[in-house]
Structures are given as C-alpha cells and as structure tokens.
C-alpha positions as CSV (number, residue, x, y, z in Angstrom):
1,M,5.3,-26.9,104.2
2,T,6.1,-23.1,103.8
3,S,3.0,-20.8,103.6
4,L,2.6,-17.9,101.2
5,K,2.6,-15.6,104.1
6,E,6.1,-16.9,105.2
7,I,7.4,-16.7,101.6
8,W,6.1,-13.1,101.3
9,A,7.6,-12.2,104.8
10,N,10.9,-13.2,103.3
11,K,12.6,-10.2,101.9
12,N,14.6,-11.9,99.3
13,Y,11.4,-13.6,97.9
14,R,9.7,-10.4,98.0
15,T,12.2,-8.8,96.1
16,S,12.5,-11.4,93.6
17,G,8.6,-11.3,93.0
18,V,8.5,-7.6,92.3
19,I,11.4,-7.7,89.9
20,A,9.5,-10.9,87.8
21,L,6.2,-8.9,87.9
22,A,8.0,-5.8,86.2
23,L,9.7,-7.9,83.6
24,V,6.1,-9.4,82.7
25,I,4.7,-6.0,82.3
26,W,7.7,-4.8,80.3
27,L,7.4,-7.6,77.9
28,A,3.7,-7.2,77.3
29,S,4.1,-3.7,76.7
30,G,6.7,-4.1,73.9
31,L,4.4,-6.9,72.2
32,L,1.6,-4.5,72.3
33,D,3.6,-1.5,70.7
34,E,4.8,-4.1,67.9
35,S,1.3,-5.1,67.1
36,E,0.1,-1.5,66.7
37,E,3.0,-0.6,64.5
38,E,2.4,-3.6,62.2
39,A,-1.2,-2.9,62.1
40,A,-0.7,0.6,61.0
41,Q,1.8,-0.5,58.2
42,M,-1.0,-3.0,57.1
43,G,-3.5,-0.3,56.8
44,E,-1.1,2.0,54.9
45,T,-0.5,-0.9,52.4
46,V,-4.2,-1.5,52.0
47,A,-4.7,2.2,51.5
48,Q,-2.1,2.3,48.7
49,A,-3.4,-0.7,46.9
50,D,-7.0,0.8,46.9
51,E,-5.5,4.1,45.6
52,N,-3.6,2.1,42.7
53,A,-6.6,-0.1,42.1
54,G,-8.5,3.2,41.2
55,A,-5.8,4.6,38.6
56,L,-6.4,4.0,34.9
57,T,-3.8,3.3,32.5
58,T,-3.6,6.0,30.1
59,V,-3.1,5.7,26.3
60,R,-3.3,8.1,23.2
61,G,-5.9,7.6,20.7
62,R,-7.2,9.3,17.3
63,Y,-10.5,8.9,15.7
64,I,-10.3,7.6,12.2
65,Y,-13.0,7.5,9.5
66,A,-13.6,5.1,6.7
67,Q,-12.8,6.3,3.1
68,P,-13.9,4.7,-0.3
69,Y,-11.0,2.6,-1.3
70,P,-10.7,1.3,-4.7
71,L,-9.9,-2.7,-4.8
72,T,-7.6,-3.6,-7.5
73,V,-6.0,-6.6,-9.2
74,A,-2.3,-5.9,-10.1
75,V,-0.7,-7.6,-12.8
76,T,2.4,-7.3,-15.0
77,A,1.3,-6.5,-18.7
78,Q,2.6,-5.7,-22.1
79,T,1.5,-3.6,-25.0
80,E,0.5,-4.9,-28.1
81,A,-0.6,-3.8,-31.5
82,N,-4.4,-3.8,-32.0
83,R,-4.0,-5.2,-35.5
84,L,-0.9,-6.2,-37.4
85,V,-0.9,-7.5,-41.1
86,D,1.7,-8.5,-43.6
87,L,0.7,-7.0,-47.0
88,R,1.5,-9.9,-49.7
89,A,1.7,-9.7,-53.4
90,E,-1.3,-11.8,-55.1
91,L,0.3,-11.9,-58.5
92,A,3.8,-12.1,-59.8
93,G,5.5,-8.6,-61.0
94,Q,8.4,-6.1,-60.5
95,V,8.2,-3.4,-57.9
96,E,7.9,-0.3,-59.9
97,S,7.3,2.1,-57.0
98,L,7.2,2.5,-53.2
99,P,5.0,5.6,-52.3
100,V,5.6,5.2,-48.4
101,K,8.7,4.5,-46.5
102,E,9.1,2.7,-43.2
103,G,7.6,4.3,-40.1
104,A,5.4,6.3,-42.1
105,R,1.6,6.7,-41.1
106,V,-0.9,5.7,-43.8
107,E,-4.7,5.8,-44.1
108,T,-7.1,2.9,-45.2
109,G,-6.6,2.5,-49.1
110,D,-3.1,4.1,-49.5
111,V,-0.9,2.6,-51.9
112,I,2.2,0.9,-50.4
113,C,3.8,-1.0,-53.1
114,R,3.2,-0.8,-56.9
115,L,3.9,-3.4,-59.4
116,A,4.6,-3.1,-63.0
117,V,1.4,-3.2,-65.0
118,E,3.1,-4.9,-68.0
119,D,0.5,-6.0,-70.7
120,R,-2.5,-6.0,-68.1
121,E,-3.9,-3.0,-69.5
122,Q,-3.9,-4.3,-73.0
123,R,-5.5,-7.5,-71.5
124,L,-8.2,-5.3,-70.0
125,V,-8.8,-3.6,-73.5
126,E,-9.0,-7.0,-74.9
127,A,-11.6,-8.3,-72.4
128,E,-13.7,-5.2,-72.9
129,A,-13.9,-5.8,-76.6
130,A,-14.8,-9.4,-76.0
131,V,-17.6,-8.4,-73.7
132,E,-18.9,-6.1,-76.5
133,Q,-18.8,-8.7,-79.2
134,A,-20.4,-11.3,-77.0
135,Q,-23.1,-9.0,-76.3
136,I,-23.9,-8.2,-79.9
137,D,-23.9,-12.0,-80.7
138,Y,-26.3,-12.5,-77.9
139,D,-28.6,-9.5,-78.9
140,G,-28.8,-11.0,-82.5
141,A,-29.7,-14.5,-81.4
142,Q,-32.4,-13.0,-79.3
143,R,-33.8,-11.1,-82.4
144,L,-33.5,-14.4,-84.5
145,E,-35.5,-16.3,-81.9
146,T,-38.4,-13.8,-82.3
147,G,-38.4,-14.5,-86.0
148,G,-38.4,-18.3,-85.5
149,F,-34.9,-18.4,-87.0
150,Q,-32.9,-19.5,-83.8
151,S,-33.2,-22.3,-81.4
152,K,-33.1,-22.0,-77.8
153,T,-29.9,-23.9,-77.7
154,A,-27.9,-21.3,-79.7
155,I,-29.5,-18.6,-77.7
156,A,-28.0,-20.3,-74.5
157,N,-24.8,-20.4,-76.1
158,A,-24.6,-17.0,-77.1
159,K,-25.5,-16.0,-73.4
160,A,-22.9,-18.2,-72.1
161,R,-20.2,-16.6,-74.1
162,L,-21.3,-13.3,-72.9
163,E,-21.2,-14.3,-69.2
164,A,-17.7,-15.8,-69.8
165,A,-16.5,-12.5,-71.5
166,K,-17.9,-10.5,-68.6
167,A,-16.0,-12.9,-66.0
168,N,-12.9,-12.6,-68.0
169,L,-13.2,-8.6,-68.0
170,L,-13.8,-8.5,-64.2
171,R,-10.8,-10.8,-63.6
172,R,-8.6,-8.5,-65.7
173,K,-9.7,-5.5,-63.9
174,I,-8.9,-7.2,-60.5
175,D,-5.4,-8.2,-62.0
176,L,-4.7,-4.6,-62.9
177,E,-5.9,-3.4,-59.5
178,K,-3.9,-5.9,-57.8
179,T,-0.8,-4.3,-59.0
180,Q,-1.3,-1.7,-56.4
181,I,-1.0,-2.9,-53.1
182,R,-3.0,-0.9,-50.5
183,A,-3.3,-0.4,-46.7
184,P,-6.4,-2.3,-45.4
185,F,-6.6,0.0,-42.3
186,A,-5.0,3.2,-40.9
187,G,-1.6,2.5,-39.2
188,I,2.0,2.5,-39.4
189,V,4.2,1.0,-42.0
190,E,6.5,-1.1,-39.7
191,Q,8.6,-3.0,-42.2
192,R,8.9,-2.9,-46.0
193,P,11.3,-5.7,-47.0
194,V,11.3,-4.9,-50.6
195,E,13.0,-2.2,-52.8
196,I,12.2,-0.9,-56.3
197,G,13.1,-3.3,-58.9
198,D,12.6,-6.4,-56.9
199,L,10.8,-9.1,-58.5
200,M,7.8,-10.4,-56.3
201,R,6.1,-13.6,-56.5
202,P,2.4,-14.3,-55.2
203,G,2.7,-14.7,-51.3
204,D,5.8,-12.5,-51.0
205,T,5.5,-9.6,-48.3
206,C,5.5,-6.0,-49.6
207,A,5.1,-4.4,-46.1
208,T,3.9,-4.8,-42.6
209,I,1.3,-2.3,-41.1
210,I,0.5,-2.1,-37.5
211,D,-2.5,-0.5,-35.9
212,L,-1.6,1.2,-32.6
213,D,-5.0,3.0,-31.8
214,P,-6.5,1.8,-29.7
215,L,-3.5,0.1,-28.2
216,V,-4.1,-3.3,-26.4
217,V,-2.3,-4.0,-23.1
218,S,-2.4,-7.6,-22.5
219,A,-1.7,-9.6,-19.1
220,E,-2.1,-13.0,-17.7
221,A,-4.4,-13.3,-14.5
222,S,-4.1,-16.2,-12.3
223,E,-7.2,-18.4,-11.5
224,A,-7.9,-16.5,-8.3
225,E,-7.6,-13.1,-9.9
226,V,-9.6,-13.6,-13.2
227,V,-12.9,-14.4,-11.2
228,R,-12.7,-10.7,-9.7
229,I,-12.3,-9.1,-13.2
230,S,-15.2,-8.2,-15.6
231,E,-15.3,-6.7,-19.1
232,G,-15.6,-3.1,-19.1
233,E,-13.9,-2.3,-15.7
234,P,-11.6,0.5,-15.5
235,A,-7.8,0.0,-15.3
236,R,-4.6,2.0,-14.9
237,M,-1.3,1.4,-16.5
238,R,2.2,2.5,-15.7
239,F,4.8,1.9,-18.5
240,A,8.3,1.3,-18.3
241,T,8.8,4.6,-20.1
242,G,7.2,6.6,-17.1
243,E,4.1,7.1,-19.0
244,Q,0.7,6.3,-17.5
245,A,-2.4,5.6,-19.2
246,K,-6.2,4.8,-18.5
247,G,-8.3,2.1,-20.4
248,E,-10.9,-0.6,-19.9
249,V,-11.0,-4.3,-20.0
250,T,-12.3,-5.4,-23.4
251,Y,-11.6,-9.2,-23.4
252,I,-11.1,-12.1,-21.0
253,S,-10.2,-15.5,-22.1
254,R,-12.5,-18.3,-21.1
255,R,-9.8,-20.9,-21.4
256,A,-6.7,-21.1,-19.3
257,N,-3.2,-21.5,-21.0
258,E,-2.2,-25.0,-20.8
259,N,1.3,-24.3,-19.7
260,T,0.8,-21.4,-17.2
261,R,-2.8,-22.1,-16.1
262,T,-3.3,-18.4,-16.5
263,F,-6.1,-16.4,-18.4
264,R,-5.5,-13.6,-21.0
265,V,-6.9,-10.3,-20.0
266,E,-6.9,-7.4,-22.6
267,V,-7.2,-3.6,-22.0
268,A,-7.9,-1.0,-24.7
269,V,-6.1,2.2,-24.4
270,N,-6.7,5.3,-26.7
271,N,-3.5,6.2,-28.5
272,P,-4.5,8.7,-31.2
273,D,-0.9,10.2,-31.5
274,M,0.5,6.8,-31.2
275,R,3.2,7.7,-28.6
276,L,2.6,4.4,-27.0
277,L,4.5,1.6,-28.7
278,S,4.0,-2.0,-28.9
279,G,6.1,-4.4,-26.8
280,I,6.4,-2.2,-23.8
281,T,6.2,-3.9,-20.4
282,A,3.6,-2.2,-17.8
283,D,2.2,-2.5,-14.3
284,M,-1.5,-2.9,-14.7
285,N,-4.2,-2.2,-12.0
286,I,-7.7,-3.2,-12.6
287,E,-10.2,-1.7,-10.4
288,V,-12.6,-4.4,-9.3
289,G,-14.8,-2.5,-6.8
290,V,-14.7,0.1,-4.0
291,V,-14.8,-0.8,-0.1
292,P,-14.9,1.5,2.8
293,A,-11.4,1.3,4.4
294,H,-9.2,3.0,7.0
295,L,-5.7,4.1,6.6
296,V,-3.6,3.1,9.8
297,P,0.0,2.9,10.7
298,S,1.2,-0.6,10.0
299,S,3.2,-0.4,13.3
300,L,-0.2,-0.9,15.1
301,L,-1.1,-4.2,13.6
302,I,-0.8,-7.3,16.1
303,L,-1.6,-10.9,15.9
304,D,-4.4,-12.5,17.9
305,E,-3.9,-15.9,19.5
306,R,-5.2,-17.3,16.1
307,G,-2.5,-15.6,14.1
308,E,-4.9,-13.1,12.5
309,L,-4.2,-9.5,12.0
310,G,-6.1,-7.1,14.3
311,L,-6.0,-3.6,15.8
312,R,-6.9,-2.5,19.5
313,V,-9.6,0.3,19.6
314,L,-11.7,1.8,22.3
315,N,-15.5,1.5,22.5
316,D,-17.9,4.3,23.6
317,E,-16.9,3.3,27.5
318,K,-13.2,3.7,26.9
319,R,-12.9,-0.2,27.0
320,V,-10.3,-2.0,24.9
321,E,-11.6,-4.0,22.0
322,M,-10.0,-6.1,19.4
323,Y,-11.0,-6.0,15.7
324,N,-9.6,-8.3,13.1
325,V,-8.8,-6.5,9.9
326,E,-8.0,-7.5,6.4
327,L,-5.2,-5.5,4.5
328,V,-6.4,-4.2,1.0
329,G,-3.7,-2.0,0.1
330,D,-0.4,-0.1,1.1
331,A,0.4,3.7,1.4
332,G,3.6,5.7,1.8
333,D,2.2,6.4,5.5
334,G,0.5,3.4,6.4
335,V,-1.7,0.7,5.2
336,W,-5.5,0.3,4.2
337,V,-7.6,-2.4,6.2
338,T,-11.1,-3.3,6.2
339,G,-13.0,-4.7,9.4
340,L,-13.2,-1.6,11.4
341,P,-16.5,0.3,12.4
342,E,-17.0,3.5,10.0
343,S,-15.9,5.8,12.9
344,T,-13.1,4.2,15.1
345,L,-11.4,5.6,18.2
346,L,-7.9,4.0,17.6
347,I,-5.3,3.5,20.2
348,T,-2.2,4.9,18.7
349,V,0.2,4.9,21.8
350,G,0.1,2.3,24.5
351,H,-1.8,-0.5,22.8
352,Q,0.7,-3.1,23.8
353,Y,0.2,-2.4,27.5
354,V,-3.6,-2.9,27.7
355,G,-5.7,-6.0,27.4
356,V,-9.3,-6.5,26.0
357,G,-11.9,-5.4,28.3
358,E,-9.6,-3.2,30.2
359,Q,-10.9,0.4,30.9
360,V,-8.4,3.0,30.2
361,A,-8.0,6.9,30.4
362,V,-7.4,8.3,26.8
363,S,-5.5,11.3,25.6
364,L,-6.9,12.2,22.2
365,E,-4.5,13.4,19.5
366,D,-4.8,16.7,17.5
367,K,-8.2,16.6,15.8
368,S,-7.0,17.8,12.5
369,R,-4.7,14.6,12.3
370,S,-7.8,12.4,12.9
371,T,-9.9,13.9,10.1
372,H,-8.3,15.8,7.4
373,G,-5.0,13.8,7.4
374,I,-6.8,10.6,6.5
375,G,-8.8,12.5,3.8
376,E,-5.8,14.0,2.2
377,N,-4.2,10.3,2.3
378,A,-7.2,8.6,0.7
379,A,-7.3,11.3,-2.0
380,A,-3.5,11.0,-2.8
381,M,-4.1,7.2,-3.0
382,R,-6.8,7.4,-5.3
383,A,-5.0,9.9,-7.6
384,T,-1.8,7.5,-7.9
385,K,-3.9,4.4,-8.6
C-alpha cells in the first residue's frame, strides 16, 4: 500500500493537490462574496419598507359647520276661490237693470241685478193699510172688554187678525226687497248670464260672485306626508305664472279621498289686490320643522357595505371615520345632509383611497371656503324656500 509520504514525494500528485486546494479556496471565496451581496440588498429592502411604512397618505379636507335647515313637504297644488256663490232669484220677474258688469269688484250689499217691481209696492201699501185696520179693531175690542161688552173669544180673533196683517206686511216688504239681488260678500262678479229684459224664475242665476281674498291653495298630501303637517305651519308657493306667495296651513282633511288615498290640505294666502287668480297650478313647500344640516358636494357621498349613504371624515387624531347621513335637501352646489357632528373635518379629495381607521396627513383647504361659503349657501337656500 502506497503511503502518504510516497504520494507527496511524487511530483505529479503534489502538483494536482496544490491545484485542487486552490480551486476549493476560490470557490469558497465566491460564495462568501455572493452571500454578503444578498445580505446587503436585503437590508436595503427592509430599510425601504420601513421608510414606506412610516409615510402617511395625504388627503385634502375642509371644516364644515351645521346650519339651520328648514324641512319641507313639497306637493303640487292649485289655487281656489275662498268663497263662490251663485246669486239666484227668489221670485219671478223681469230684469230691469244690471248695475255691475262681469269682472267688476263689488262690496257686501251691492245690487247686482234688479227685477221689475210691478205691483209689489201697491201690495205693500195695501198690507200696511190692513195692519192699521186690524190694529184699530183690536184696540176697540180691548176697550169693549173693559166695559164688559166683549168676550174673550172676540178679543182673541181681533188679535189674530192683527198678527196675520203684520205677517202679510212683512212678506210684502221681503218680496219688494227681493227684487234687488245683492252681493252677500265682497268679491268679483265672475259671471252674469242674464241681460236686461230677461224673465227670471225662482232659482234662475243672476250672477256668480267669487271671493279671492284670502286665496285658497289646496293640495293632496300622501299618507306619509300628511302626518308631518300641522295647522298653522308656514308654506311657500311658486305659481305657474312665476309669482310667489307665503301663507299658512288652515285646514287638513281628517278623511282620505277614497280613490286616491290622499288628504286635502289648504293654505290661505293674502290676496288684497286679487292679482292671484283661481285655478292656477303651484308648487307648494310646507315647512314642517328645522334641523341642523351640512351642505356637502354630492360627489363625496359613498355607499357602505349595507348600501347606506355615508361620508368619510377625520377625527381629532386625523384618523378616517365613516358617518351615515340622510339627504334632506338639494342645492345648486351640493346637497344638505344630517347625521354629522356640528363641526366636521370633511375629506374633500382622496376619500376613495383611504380606509376607516387609517391615519392620514391632511392638507386643509382655504378657511374662507369652510366657513363663509357654507353660511352663504345656507342663507341662499332659506331665501329661495
């Protein structure tokens, strides 16, 4: 068996061994350098991750404040006359004169149609004479009773004739008065279907009088709407003619319409000059209360996992919170919502990139936009309601 000494003494073996040792040392050196390089790269990656973990997402925000917002019930309405009556003849007669024309304003007691008196004045004179005669007979009967020459029966008959004569006189006076058909209240002569010379019978219409002050604006409210309305609440109307008016609720029906299942609501509007006419369509807004609300851009509204509307806001620690809100009104530059704290830091830009509970960096918008702007919008909303 060849010993190590003999192998080492052999020049060829010695040379091969030196070469093998050099190869091992070279390979070991390469692996070490690669491990150090990978370690350095891993350290840089960890450092970068730590740096990224420390950076906060930046969003833009604005402080918004609650404003008194009037809640309203909006319904479609129509104007109506406060009162409307057909003036009808109560006795037969020929139309003698028509003191007023269609469209004229009249006061209580003004004569609208005058019928021919005919013989009614003579009948009145006759009735007055009959009363005078009956009174004399009755007085004479009483004097005879005092002397014992008249019975109680005769006295009773005389008194009955006197009362009948008085009743007939009153009837003749009423007949004569009824030849003049008068306005029962102040208003406007809407129609006058008769002319001078027409023969009227009892029940025939002489004219139609309407009262437009106050003007009645009526609407049909649904079951859900009527429970929010109370008598005396203020209302605003915008008419199809472009005119606007204010009034208050004067009547709410206690029974639903059998066909529509709606309830009649009436609002009285002062109309002293009678510019507002009957039969005009109107948009009515009845104020049913005031709530604190915020005006926000509609683009910021989102839906939560339950499908409810919400807004992302920031708390004092600049962490994202989600508040569910309810729409209560619309405006030209946003929507009015309830459900937010009185003073709220609203995320206006970047709300879609952050989650609830996440801490963020916030860049506040111009303070004037967060205070004065909302107040101006609220004032404008109240002015147009």
